[in-house]
N, C-alpha and C positions, 0 to 999 in steps of 0.2 A: 793824236792822245784819246786814251780809251778812260772813261768813267766807270765808277764802282756802280754795280747795280743799285737801285734804290733799296731791294730789300736787305741787302747787305749793309748798306749806312744805317737803315733801320734797324737792323739787329745788332749791330755795334754800337747804338746810341743807346737801346733799350738794355743792353749787358752794363754798359756804364752807369747809366741809372739806377739800375739794380744793385750793383755791386757800391757805388756809393751810399746809395740808401743802408745796405747792412753794413757797411764800414765805418759812415762816420756817426750813425746813429748813436750808437753805445756811448762813445766819449760825450758829444752832446749832451746826452740824457743822464749821465754821469756828473758831468758840469752844471746842469741845469739843479739837480738833486743836490749837490754839494752846496751851491750857491743859494739854494732855499732852505739850507740845515736842516734837509729830510734827514733823520736817523735810519741807520742801517736797519735792516730787518731782524726782528729777534730771534734768537735761538731758542726752541720749544723742546722740552721733553714729552716724550709721547710713553703712555703706560697704558696698561688696559689692553685686552684683546683688539686684533686687527679690525672687528666690524665697529667698536665702538671704542677708541681710544680716548683717555683723557689728557688734553693739551694743557700744558702750563709752562709759563714763562720763568727762564733760568737765566741769571746771569752768568753764573759759571756751571755750566751741564755736568751732571755724574760721569764718571769715565765710564761705568758699566750701563748706562740707559741708553735707550734709543732715542737720540737726540737727532731734531731735524731743523733746518733753517726754513723760516717762513719765507714765503715767494721764493721759492729756490727754482733755478732754471730761468730766470727771469731776464738773463742776457741771450739766452739762445730763443726764448719766447719773443723778445724784442725783435731780434734779428729777422724771424720768421714772419712777424707782424708787419716790419717794414716792407720786407721783401712781398710778401701779399699785397700790400697796399699800393705799392709803388708799381707792381704788375697791374694792379686793377684799373689804375690811372694810365698807364700807358695803353691799355687795352680799350679804354673808354667805356669800361664797365664799372661805374662809379656805385652801384648798387652792391658789389662785392665788397667794396669797403666797410659796409653794413655787417656782412658777413665776418669779416676778420675781427673787427672790432667786438661783435656778438660770443665769438669763439673764446677770445679772451676773456672777455668778462663773466662769462658763464663759467669759465674752467678755474678762474680765481675765485668765484663767490665764495665758496666754502671757505678758503683760507682770510677772505677780508672779513667774513663773518665770524668766524672763531676768534680774529686778531683786529678788532676795529684800530687799532693804533696805526696799523700797514696801511691804511685806505688813501692816506694823504700821500706815502710813497707812490702807491700803484697808480692814485689818480696824475699826478705829475710826471711819473715816469711815461706812462702811457700818452697822457696828451702829446708830451715832448717828441716821443718816438713818433707819433701819427703826424706830427708837423713836420719833422725830417723827412717822411715818407712821403708826404704830399707835396712837399718841397722839391724833392728828387724827380717824383712822378711828373709834377708840373713842368719842369725844366726838361726833362726828357721827352715830352710829349710835344714841348713848344720847338725844340730844337726838330723833332721829328717833321712836324709840321712846317717848316721853313726847308725843308730838305726839296731840293729839286727834284721834279717829276722827271722820271725819264726812261 
């Protein structure tokens, strides 16, 4: 009876860990944000030219204005963040985790600075997402380490 080559088993475990990280992170993060009673990010009206827009919070945005959701793209950014962190853990390159976190923080800094009310949502969501990614990466790394050499 032949056995699977070790590299195939390693690849399968890595793919499962990456997919799990990407797939379960969003629902878990949403659940934590709801449990913490963190409000949805506000919708803002953007006026002025594109180099120096004036951003103001609107409860009911105008139909004709340029309206933008604060922290938009959060789900996709979270998925990419979790995949990057899980991959870094699986590869044993923990310094890359700092790069992933720094990219997200620097990318979101202008929005958080303009809208301090969203910082709580950003911090809770990011920490939850990072914990899910770390758990998936650690579980995958543990399974890979337990695979028979062969």
